[in-house]
N, CA, C and O atoms as CSV, one atom per row, in Angstrom:
chain,resi,resn,atom,element,x,y,z
A,1,MET,N,N,99.785,37.424,-33.435
A,1,MET,CA,C,101.049,37.646,-32.773
A,1,MET,C,C,100.824,37.507,-31.272
A,1,MET,O,O,99.811,37.951,-30.732
A,2,HIS,N,N,101.792,36.883,-30.618
A,2,HIS,CA,C,101.728,36.690,-29.174
A,2,HIS,C,C,102.923,37.390,-28.537
A,2,HIS,O,O,103.904,37.707,-29.210
A,3,SER,N,N,102.828,37.625,-27.241
A,3,SER,CA,C,103.983,38.164,-26.524
A,3,SER,C,C,104.160,37.414,-25.212
A,3,SER,O,O,103.195,36.972,-24.588
A,4,VAL,N,N,105.407,37.286,-24.816
A,4,VAL,CA,C,105.757,36.712,-23.517
A,4,VAL,C,C,106.844,37.586,-22.925
A,4,VAL,O,O,107.638,38.186,-23.650
A,5,ASN,N,N,106.875,37.654,-21.604
A,5,ASN,CA,C,107.989,38.376,-21.004
A,5,ASN,C,C,109.091,37.373,-20.663
A,5,ASN,O,O,108.881,36.162,-20.731
A,6,VAL,N,N,110.236,37.874,-20.307
A,6,VAL,CA,C,111.394,37.017,-20.059
A,6,VAL,C,C,111.102,36.021,-18.943
A,6,VAL,O,O,111.501,34.860,-19.033
A,7,ARG,N,N,110.418,36.456,-17.900
A,7,ARG,CA,C,110.102,35.559,-16.789
A,7,ARG,C,C,109.236,34.394,-17.260
A,7,ARG,O,O,109.488,33.246,-16.894
A,8,GLN,N,N,108.225,34.680,-18.064
A,8,GLN,CA,C,107.371,33.612,-18.597
A,8,GLN,C,C,108.179,32.661,-19.482
A,8,GLN,O,O,107.994,31.445,-19.433
A,9,LEU,N,N,109.066,33.223,-20.282
A,9,LEU,CA,C,109.886,32.402,-21.169
A,9,LEU,C,C,110.794,31.479,-20.370
A,9,LEU,O,O,110.976,30.316,-20.730
A,10,LYS,N,N,111.363,31.995,-19.287
A,10,LYS,CA,C,112.246,31.171,-18.452
A,10,LYS,C,C,111.475,30.099,-17.698
A,10,LYS,O,O,111.959,28.977,-17.549
A,11,SER,N,N,110.289,30.430,-17.224
A,11,SER,CA,C,109.555,29.470,-16.399
A,11,SER,C,C,108.859,28.389,-17.225
A,11,SER,O,O,108.677,27.271,-16.743
A,12,ASN,N,N,108.471,28.703,-18.451
A,12,ASN,CA,C,107.772,27.711,-19.266
A,12,ASN,C,C,108.032,27.979,-20.754
A,12,ASN,O,O,107.148,28.467,-21.458
A,13,PRO,N,N,109.234,27.663,-21.231
A,13,PRO,CA,C,109.571,27.964,-22.628
A,13,PRO,C,C,108.732,27.196,-23.643
A,13,PRO,O,O,108.565,27.652,-24.774
A,14,SER,N,N,108.204,26.044,-23.258
A,14,SER,CA,C,107.442,25.246,-24.227
A,14,SER,C,C,106.182,25.970,-24.695
A,14,SER,O,O,105.742,25.767,-25.827
A,15,VAL,N,N,105.598,26.805,-23.850
A,15,VAL,CA,C,104.407,27.561,-24.252
A,15,VAL,C,C,104.764,28.515,-25.390
A,15,VAL,O,O,104.040,28.603,-26.382
A,16,ALA,N,N,105.875,29.224,-25.245
A,16,ALA,CA,C,106.300,30.164,-26.287
A,16,ALA,C,C,106.683,29.426,-27.566
A,16,ALA,O,O,106.379,29.889,-28.665
A,17,LEU,N,N,107.347,28.285,-27.427
A,17,LEU,CA,C,107.739,27.520,-28.614
A,17,LEU,C,C,106.524,26.976,-29.357
A,17,LEU,O,O,106.490,26.982,-30.587
A,18,ARG,N,N,105.537,26.512,-28.616
A,18,ARG,CA,C,104.299,26.033,-29.248
A,18,ARG,C,C,103.606,27.173,-29.996
A,18,ARG,O,O,103.131,26.996,-31.117
A,19,ALA,N,N,103.557,28.332,-29.366
A,19,ALA,CA,C,102.913,29.487,-30.000
A,19,ALA,C,C,103.682,29.921,-31.248
A,19,ALA,O,O,103.081,30.363,-32.227
A,20,ALA,N,N,105.018,29.795,-31.213
A,20,ALA,CA,C,105.845,30.210,-32.353
A,20,ALA,C,C,105.646,29.313,-33.570
A,20,ALA,O,O,105.973,29.711,-34.688
A,21,LYS,N,N,105.115,28.113,-33.371
A,21,LYS,CA,C,104.845,27.234,-34.519
A,21,LYS,C,C,103.729,27.795,-35.394
A,21,LYS,O,O,103.665,27.503,-36.588
A,22,ASN,N,N,102.850,28.600,-34.799
A,22,ASN,CA,C,101.688,29.115,-35.528
A,22,ASN,C,C,101.743,30.607,-35.816
A,22,ASN,O,O,101.094,31.083,-36.747
A,23,ASP,N,N,102.510,31.345,-35.028
A,23,ASP,CA,C,102.511,32.798,-35.165
A,23,ASP,C,C,103.799,33.357,-34.571
A,23,ASP,O,O,104.542,32.642,-33.899
A,24,LEU,N,N,104.055,34.628,-34.819
A,24,LEU,CA,C,105.217,35.279,-34.222
A,24,LEU,C,C,105.006,35.427,-32.719
A,24,LEU,O,O,103.888,35.652,-32.257
A,25,VAL,N,N,106.092,35.299,-31.964
A,25,VAL,CA,C,106.053,35.509,-30.520
A,25,VAL,C,C,107.096,36.570,-30.190
A,25,VAL,O,O,108.285,36.384,-30.447
A,26,VAL,N,N,106.648,37.666,-29.628
A,26,VAL,CA,C,107.550,38.748,-29.249
A,26,VAL,C,C,107.944,38.548,-27.792
A,26,VAL,O,O,107.085,38.393,-26.925
A,27,VAL,N,N,109.238,38.552,-27.530
A,27,VAL,CA,C,109.745,38.423,-26.165
A,27,VAL,C,C,109.982,39.832,-25.637
A,27,VAL,O,O,110.767,40.601,-26.192
A,28,MET,N,N,109.287,40.148,-24.557
A,28,MET,CA,C,109.373,41.480,-23.962
A,28,MET,C,C,110.328,41.454,-22.774
A,28,MET,O,O,110.287,40.546,-21.943
A,29,ASN,N,N,111.177,42.454,-22.711
A,29,ASN,CA,C,112.105,42.615,-21.600
A,29,ASN,C,C,111.866,43.993,-21.006
A,29,ASN,O,O,112.230,45.009,-21.598
A,30,ARG,N,N,111.248,44.017,-19.828
A,30,ARG,CA,C,110.895,45.272,-19.152
A,30,ARG,C,C,110.044,46.160,-20.064
A,30,ARG,O,O,110.348,47.334,-20.272
A,31,ASP,N,N,108.990,45.583,-20.590
A,31,ASP,CA,C,108.023,46.278,-21.444
A,31,ASP,C,C,108.613,46.799,-22.750
A,31,ASP,O,O,108.060,47.707,-23.370
A,32,THR,N,N,109.729,46.222,-23.161
A,32,THR,CA,C,110.354,46.593,-24.428
A,32,THR,C,C,110.555,45.334,-25.258
A,32,THR,O,O,111.075,44.344,-24.744
A,33,PRO,N,N,110.161,45.345,-26.520
A,33,PRO,CA,C,110.401,44.166,-27.357
A,33,PRO,C,C,111.900,43.899,-27.469
A,33,PRO,O,O,112.677,44.795,-27.800
A,34,ASP,N,N,112.295,42.665,-27.193
A,34,ASP,CA,C,113.719,42.331,-27.175
A,34,ASP,C,C,114.084,41.281,-28.219
A,34,ASP,O,O,115.204,41.282,-28.729
A,35,ALA,N,N,113.153,40.389,-28.542
A,35,ALA,CA,C,113.431,39.328,-29.508
A,35,ALA,C,C,112.115,38.844,-30.101
A,35,ALA,O,O,111.035,39.104,-29.572
A,36,VAL,N,N,112.240,38.134,-31.214
A,36,VAL,CA,C,111.075,37.543,-31.860
A,36,VAL,C,C,111.364,36.069,-32.090
A,36,VAL,O,O,112.403,35.710,-32.644
A,37,LEU,N,N,110.441,35.219,-31.661
A,37,LEU,CA,C,110.543,33.786,-31.923
A,37,LEU,C,C,109.685,33.461,-33.138
A,37,LEU,O,O,108.526,33.863,-33.227
A,38,VAL,N,N,110.282,32.723,-34.071
A,38,VAL,CA,C,109.570,32.315,-35.277
A,38,VAL,C,C,109.802,30.832,-35.469
A,38,VAL,O,O,110.947,30.381,-35.462
A,39,GLY,N,N,108.744,30.069,-35.640
A,39,GLY,CA,C,108.890,28.646,-35.916
A,39,GLY,C,C,109.566,28.444,-37.260
A,39,GLY,O,O,109.256,29.143,-38.224
A,40,ILE,N,N,110.488,27.492,-37.329
A,40,ILE,CA,C,111.264,27.294,-38.555
A,40,ILE,C,C,110.369,26.926,-39.740
A,40,ILE,O,O,110.646,27.340,-40.866
A,41,GLU,N,N,109.314,26.165,-39.509
A,41,GLU,CA,C,108.406,25.812,-40.594
A,41,GLU,C,C,107.606,27.020,-41.065
A,41,GLU,O,O,107.161,27.070,-42.212
A,42,GLN,N,N,107.428,27.984,-40.182
A,42,GLN,CA,C,106.647,29.170,-40.491
A,42,GLN,C,C,107.382,30.110,-41.442
A,42,GLN,O,O,106.759,30.992,-42.033
A,43,LEU,N,N,108.681,29.940,-41.599
A,43,LEU,CA,C,109.460,30.830,-42.454
A,43,LEU,C,C,109.141,30.650,-43.935
A,43,LEU,O,O,109.446,31.523,-44.747
A,44,GLY,N,N,108.533,29.528,-44.288
A,44,GLY,CA,C,108.172,29.308,-45.680
A,44,GLY,C,C,109.370,29.038,-46.572
A,44,GLY,O,O,109.354,29.373,-47.756
A,45,ILE,N,N,110.396,28.440,-46.019
A,45,ILE,CA,C,111.602,28.134,-46.778
A,45,ILE,C,C,111.301,26.971,-47.718
A,45,ILE,O,O,110.777,25.937,-47.305
A,46,ALA,N,N,111.641,27.163,-48.981
A,46,ALA,CA,C,111.330,26.140,-49.982
A,46,ALA,C,C,112.138,24.862,-49.774
A,46,ALA,O,O,111.634,23.764,-50.013
A,47,ASP,N,N,113.371,24.995,-49.337
A,47,ASP,CA,C,114.256,23.834,-49.207
A,47,ASP,C,C,114.621,23.611,-47.744
A,47,ASP,O,O,115.796,23.643,-47.380
A,48,LEU,N,N,113.618,23.386,-46.915
A,48,LEU,CA,C,113.809,23.244,-45.474
A,48,LEU,C,C,114.780,22.130,-45.095
A,48,LEU,O,O,115.548,22.323,-44.153
A,49,PRO,N,N,114.797,20.973,-45.766
A,49,PRO,CA,C,115.771,19.941,-45.387
A,49,PRO,C,C,117.227,20.413,-45.482
A,49,PRO,O,O,118.049,20.053,-44.639
A,50,HIS,N,N,117.549,21.216,-46.501
A,50,HIS,CA,C,118.918,21.729,-46.611
A,50,HIS,C,C,119.214,22.761,-45.522
A,50,HIS,O,O,120.335,22.832,-45.019
A,51,VAL,N,N,118.223,23.548,-45.164
A,51,VAL,CA,C,118.404,24.520,-44.077
A,51,VAL,C,C,118.639,23.783,-42.766
A,51,VAL,O,O,119.499,24.179,-41.978
A,52,ARG,N,N,117.884,22.718,-42.526
A,52,ARG,CA,C,118.082,21.918,-41.311
A,52,ARG,C,C,119.492,21.329,-41.288
A,52,ARG,O,O,120.145,21.323,-40.245
A,53,SER,N,N,119.960,20.835,-42.428
A,53,SER,CA,C,121.317,20.275,-42.500
A,53,SER,C,C,122.362,21.347,-42.234
A,53,SER,O,O,123.327,21.107,-41.507
A,54,ALA,N,N,122.177,22.525,-42.815
A,54,ALA,CA,C,123.128,23.622,-42.599
A,54,ALA,C,C,123.161,24.039,-41.131
A,54,ALA,O,O,124.232,24.290,-40.579
A,55,LEU,N,N,121.993,24.113,-40.502
A,55,LEU,CA,C,121.945,24.439,-39.072
A,55,LEU,C,C,122.662,23.370,-38.250
A,55,LEU,O,O,123.425,23.683,-37.337
A,56,ALA,N,N,122.409,22.117,-38.584
A,56,ALA,CA,C,123.027,21.012,-37.847
A,56,ALA,C,C,124.541,21.054,-37.972
A,56,ALA,O,O,125.251,20.901,-36.978
A,57,VAL,N,N,125.041,21.259,-39.184
A,57,VAL,CA,C,126.493,21.308,-39.405
A,57,VAL,C,C,127.102,22.479,-38.648
A,57,VAL,O,O,128.135,22.329,-37.996
A,58,SER,N,N,126.474,23.635,-38.730
A,58,SER,CA,C,126.999,24.818,-38.052
A,58,SER,C,C,127.028,24.637,-36.536
A,58,SER,O,O,128.016,24.981,-35.887
A,59,LEU,N,N,125.951,24.100,-35.974
A,59,LEU,CA,C,125.904,23.888,-34.523
A,59,LEU,C,C,126.902,22.823,-34.079
A,59,LEU,O,O,127.493,22.945,-33.005
A,60,PHE,N,N,127.099,21.781,-34.887
A,60,PHE,CA,C,128.093,20.754,-34.549
A,60,PHE,C,C,129.499,21.340,-34.622
A,60,PHE,O,O,130.314,21.123,-33.725
A,61,ARG,N,N,129.782,22.080,-35.688
A,61,ARG,CA,C,131.119,22.659,-35.880
A,61,ARG,C,C,131.494,23.579,-34.722
A,61,ARG,O,O,132.652,23.620,-34.307
A,62,SER,N,N,130.515,24.316,-34.202
A,62,SER,CA,C,130.799,25.240,-33.100
A,62,SER,C,C,130.866,24.533,-31.749
A,62,SER,O,O,131.193,25.152,-30.737
A,63,GLY,N,N,130.553,23.228,-31.734
A,63,GLY,CA,C,130.633,22.471,-30.492
A,63,GLY,C,C,129.393,22.571,-29.622
A,63,GLY,O,O,129.402,22.127,-28.474
A,64,ASP,N,N,128.323,23.152,-30.160
A,64,ASP,CA,C,127.106,23.325,-29.374
A,64,ASP,C,C,126.285,22.052,-29.256
A,64,ASP,O,O,125.554,21.873,-28.282
A,65,ILE,N,N,126.401,21.157,-30.250
A,65,ILE,CA,C,125.632,19.913,-30.225
A,65,ILE,C,C,126.514,18.747,-30.650
A,65,ILE,O,O,127.549,18.939,-31.289
A,66,SER,N,N,126.101,17.554,-30.293
A,66,SER,CA,C,126.819,16.338,-30.682
A,66,SER,C,C,126.432,15.942,-32.105
A,66,SER,O,O,125.499,16.497,-32.686
A,67,ALA,N,N,127.159,14.978,-32.651
A,67,ALA,CA,C,126.833,14.473,-33.988
A,67,ALA,C,C,125.450,13.824,-33.988
A,67,ALA,O,O,124.702,13.955,-34.957
A,68,ALA,N,N,125.112,13.128,-32.909
A,68,ALA,CA,C,123.792,12.492,-32.824
A,68,ALA,C,C,122.681,13.536,-32.817
A,68,ALA,O,O,121.653,13.359,-33.471
A,69,THR,N,N,122.885,14.614,-32.084
A,69,THR,CA,C,121.886,15.677,-32.059
A,69,THR,C,C,121.822,16.375,-33.410
A,69,THR,O,O,120.743,16.755,-33.865
A,70,ALA,N,N,122.977,16.545,-34.053
A,70,ALA,CA,C,122.995,17.143,-35.395
A,70,ALA,C,C,122.169,16.307,-36.362
A,70,ALA,O,O,121.448,16.848,-37.200
A,71,ALA,N,N,122.276,14.991,-36.245
A,71,ALA,CA,C,121.487,14.107,-37.110
A,71,ALA,C,C,119.992,14.306,-36.854
A,71,ALA,O,O,119.192,14.302,-37.790
A,72,LYS,N,N,119.624,14.478,-35.597
A,72,LYS,CA,C,118.212,14.711,-35.270
A,72,LYS,C,C,117.737,16.053,-35.821
A,72,LYS,O,O,116.630,16.157,-36.350
A,73,VAL,N,N,118.590,17.091,-35.693
A,73,VAL,CA,C,118.233,18.411,-36.220
A,73,VAL,C,C,118.023,18.334,-37.730
A,73,VAL,O,O,117.065,18.895,-38.260
A,74,ALA,N,N,118.924,17.638,-38.413
A,74,ALA,CA,C,118.840,17.513,-39.872
A,74,ALA,C,C,117.797,16.493,-40.310
A,74,ALA,O,O,117.462,16.410,-41.492
A,75,GLN,N,N,117.289,15.725,-39.366
A,75,GLN,CA,C,116.307,14.669,-39.635
A,75,GLN,C,C,116.853,13.643,-40.630
A,75,GLN,O,O,116.187,13.262,-41.593
A,76,VAL,N,N,118.104,13.206,-40.359
A,76,VAL,CA,C,118.749,12.167,-41.171
A,76,VAL,C,C,119.328,11.115,-40.232
A,76,VAL,O,O,119.533,11.397,-39.051
A,77,PRO,N,N,119.594,9.908,-40.728
A,77,PRO,CA,C,120.246,8.895,-39.892
A,77,PRO,C,C,121.644,9.356,-39.467
A,77,PRO,O,O,122.299,10.119,-40.178
A,78,LEU,N,N,122.089,8.886,-38.308
A,78,LEU,CA,C,123.399,9.269,-37.784
A,78,LEU,C,C,124.506,8.951,-38.780
A,78,LEU,O,O,125.420,9.757,-38.959
A,79,ALA,N,N,124.445,7.798,-39.429
A,79,ALA,CA,C,125.485,7.427,-40.395
A,79,ALA,C,C,125.573,8.450,-41.529
A,79,ALA,O,O,126.670,8.786,-41.976
A,80,ASP,N,N,124.441,8.940,-41.988
A,80,ASP,CA,C,124.444,9.960,-43.044
A,80,ASP,C,C,125.062,11.263,-42.548
A,80,ASP,O,O,125.811,11.916,-43.274
A,81,MET,N,N,124.746,11.642,-41.304
A,81,MET,CA,C,125.305,12.878,-40.752
A,81,MET,C,C,126.811,12.753,-40.588
A,81,MET,O,O,127.548,13.687,-40.905
A,82,LEU,N,N,127.278,11.605,-40.093
A,82,LEU,CA,C,128.721,11.401,-39.941
A,82,LEU,C,C,129.411,11.480,-41.296
A,82,LEU,O,O,130.490,12.062,-41.409
A,83,GLY,N,N,128.803,10.904,-42.320
A,83,GLY,CA,C,129.359,10.979,-43.668
A,83,GLY,C,C,129.402,12.404,-44.191
A,83,GLY,O,O,130.381,12.811,-44.816
A,84,LEU,N,N,128.346,13.160,-43.937
A,84,LEU,CA,C,128.300,14.555,-44.371
A,84,LEU,C,C,129.389,15.371,-43.683
A,84,LEU,O,O,130.116,16.122,-44.334
A,85,LEU,N,N,129.498,15.219,-42.360
A,85,LEU,CA,C,130.497,15.980,-41.606
A,85,LEU,C,C,131.915,15.634,-42.047
A,85,LEU,O,O,132.731,16.526,-42.278
A,86,SER,N,N,132.207,14.347,-42.163
A,86,SER,CA,C,133.565,13.961,-42.561
A,86,SER,C,C,133.830,14.357,-44.010
A,86,SER,O,O,134.955,14.725,-44.350
A,87,GLY,N,N,132.815,14.288,-44.868
A,87,GLY,CA,C,132.968,14.716,-46.254
A,87,GLY,C,C,133.269,16.198,-46.381
A,87,GLY,O,O,133.888,16.633,-47.352
A,88,MET,N,N,132.830,16.972,-45.399
A,88,MET,CA,C,133.102,18.410,-45.389
A,88,MET,C,C,134.423,18.731,-44.695
A,88,MET,O,O,134.804,19.895,-44.576
A,89,GLY,N,N,135.118,17.686,-44.238
A,89,GLY,CA,C,136.396,17.894,-43.563
A,89,GLY,C,C,136.259,18.385,-42.136
A,89,GLY,O,O,137.208,18.933,-41.575
A,90,ILE,N,N,135.103,18.198,-41.549
A,90,ILE,CA,C,134.875,18.624,-40.165
A,90,ILE,C,C,135.266,17.472,-39.259
A,90,ILE,O,O,134.713,16.378,-39.376
A,91,PRO,N,N,136.220,17.703,-38.347
A,91,PRO,CA,C,136.638,16.615,-37.454
A,91,PRO,C,C,135.472,16.137,-36.595
A,91,PRO,O,O,134.716,16.936,-36.042
A,92,LEU,N,N,135.345,14.831,-36.498
A,92,LEU,CA,C,134.282,14.252,-35.681
A,92,LEU,C,C,134.695,14.136,-34.227
A,92,LEU,O,O,133.861,13.894,-33.355
A,93,TYR,N,N,135.984,14.307,-33.964
A,93,TYR,CA,C,136.517,14.189,-32.614
A,93,TYR,C,C,137.220,15.489,-32.276
A,93,TYR,O,O,138.010,15.985,-33.079
A,94,GLY,N,N,136.953,16.050,-31.110
A,94,GLY,CA,C,137.498,17.346,-30.750
A,94,GLY,C,C,138.868,17.325,-30.109
A,94,GLY,O,O,139.482,18.381,-29.955
A,95,GLY,N,N,139.372,16.152,-29.727
A,95,GLY,CA,C,140.673,16.080,-29.073
A,95,GLY,C,C,141.812,15.993,-30.074
A,95,GLY,O,O,141.616,16.086,-31.285
A,96,SER,N,N,143.001,15.814,-29.534
A,96,SER,CA,C,144.184,15.677,-30.383
A,96,SER,C,C,144.237,14.262,-30.949
A,96,SER,O,O,143.568,13.365,-30.436
A,97,PRO,N,N,145.027,14.053,-32.003
A,97,PRO,CA,C,145.179,12.693,-32.532
A,97,PRO,C,C,145.706,11.714,-31.479
A,97,PRO,O,O,145.293,10.555,-31.452
A,98,ALA,N,N,146.613,12.173,-30.616
A,98,ALA,CA,C,147.143,11.302,-29.564
A,98,ALA,C,C,146.032,10.896,-28.594
A,98,ALA,O,O,145.978,9.749,-28.150
A,99,ASP,N,N,145.150,11.838,-28.268
A,99,ASP,CA,C,144.012,11.524,-27.394
A,99,ASP,C,C,143.101,10.490,-28.045
A,99,ASP,O,O,142.595,9.589,-27.376
A,100,ALA,N,N,142.895,10.625,-29.349
A,100,ALA,CA,C,142.038,9.673,-30.060
A,100,ALA,C,C,142.633,8.272,-30.017
A,100,ALA,O,O,141.915,7.296,-29.797
A,101,VAL,N,N,143.953,8.170,-30.227
A,101,VAL,CA,C,144.622,6.865,-30.183
A,101,VAL,C,C,144.488,6.261,-28.793
A,101,VAL,O,O,144.191,5.075,-28.651
A,102,GLN,N,N,144.707,7.082,-27.762
A,102,GLN,CA,C,144.605,6.602,-26.384
A,102,GLN,C,C,143.183,6.125,-26.079
A,102,GLN,O,O,143.003,5.093,-25.432
A,103,GLU,N,N,142.187,6.858,-26.535
A,103,GLU,CA,C,140.804,6.451,-26.283
A,103,GLU,C,C,140.459,5.171,-27.033
A,103,GLU,O,O,139.729,4.329,-26.512
A,104,MET,N,N,140.976,5.015,-28.250
A,104,MET,CA,C,140.725,3.784,-29.003
A,104,MET,C,C,141.380,2.592,-28.314
A,104,MET,O,O,140.801,1.506,-28.271
A,105,GLU,N,N,142.588,2.787,-27.774
A,105,GLU,CA,C,143.256,1.702,-27.045
A,105,GLU,C,C,142.478,1.343,-25.786
A,105,GLU,O,O,142.319,0.166,-25.463
A,106,SER,N,N,141.994,2.357,-25.080
A,106,SER,CA,C,141.192,2.104,-23.878
A,106,SER,C,C,139.915,1.358,-24.232
A,106,SER,O,O,139.510,0.437,-23.523
A,107,GLY,N,N,139.285,1.753,-25.323
A,107,GLY,CA,C,138.075,1.070,-25.764
A,107,GLY,C,C,138.339,-0.376,-26.145
A,107,GLY,O,O,137.544,-1.263,-25.835
A,108,ALA,N,N,139.465,-0.613,-26.822
A,108,ALA,CA,C,139.820,-1.984,-27.215
A,108,ALA,C,C,140.059,-2.847,-25.982
A,108,ALA,O,O,139.645,-4.005,-25.946
A,109,GLN,N,N,140.731,-2.285,-24.960
A,109,GLN,CA,C,140.967,-3.030,-23.719
A,109,GLN,C,C,139.639,-3.327,-23.022
A,109,GLN,O,O,139.443,-4.419,-22.489
A,110,TRP,N,N,138.760,-2.383,-23.028
A,110,TRP,CA,C,137.473,-2.557,-22.371
A,110,TRP,C,C,136.647,-3.628,-23.075
A,110,TRP,O,O,135.936,-4.396,-22.427
A,111,LEU,N,N,136.742,-3.678,-24.405
A,111,LEU,CA,C,135.977,-4.657,-25.180
A,111,LEU,C,C,136.636,-6.029,-25.236
A,111,LEU,O,O,135.994,-7.011,-25.607
A,112,ALA,N,N,137.919,-6.102,-24.867
A,112,ALA,CA,C,138.640,-7.379,-24.932
A,112,ALA,C,C,138.019,-8.378,-23.959
A,112,ALA,O,O,137.583,-8.006,-22.869
A,113,PRO,N,N,137.981,-9.659,-24.366
A,113,PRO,CA,C,137.414,-10.681,-23.469
A,113,PRO,C,C,138.226,-10.783,-22.179
A,113,PRO,O,O,139.456,-10.747,-22.195
A,114,LYS,N,N,137.523,-10.908,-21.086
A,114,LYS,CA,C,138.168,-11.046,-19.768
A,114,LYS,C,C,138.392,-12.527,-19.486
A,114,LYS,O,O,137.528,-13.367,-19.738
A,115,SER,N,N,139.586,-12.825,-18.952
A,115,SER,CA,C,139.821,-14.235,-18.609
A,115,SER,C,C,140.175,-14.395,-17.155
A,115,SER,O,O,140.405,-15.514,-16.696
């Protein structure tokens, strides 16, 4: 088990993340344990790919990550992630339908050949 204080975590988070891949890392806040970092592979989850997909969907739905990042989290191709999200009825676009139409028209104008 390792420990880091909040200042160390803020200044160099990669050290704590690397340590969490192999062992528990306790985050200390003013000499009091405040959080525990655990590497996802260290949890011993039998069906890790499904857990990664569930995390990706949840983070995308809450607006914390993009669809491309969700695909990386789930370790699947972007096309598969888009299919999964749309199959679950999760909107891939956060704006209104009118905004989507306007953006598609703008994109079509931008892609149109210039003369």
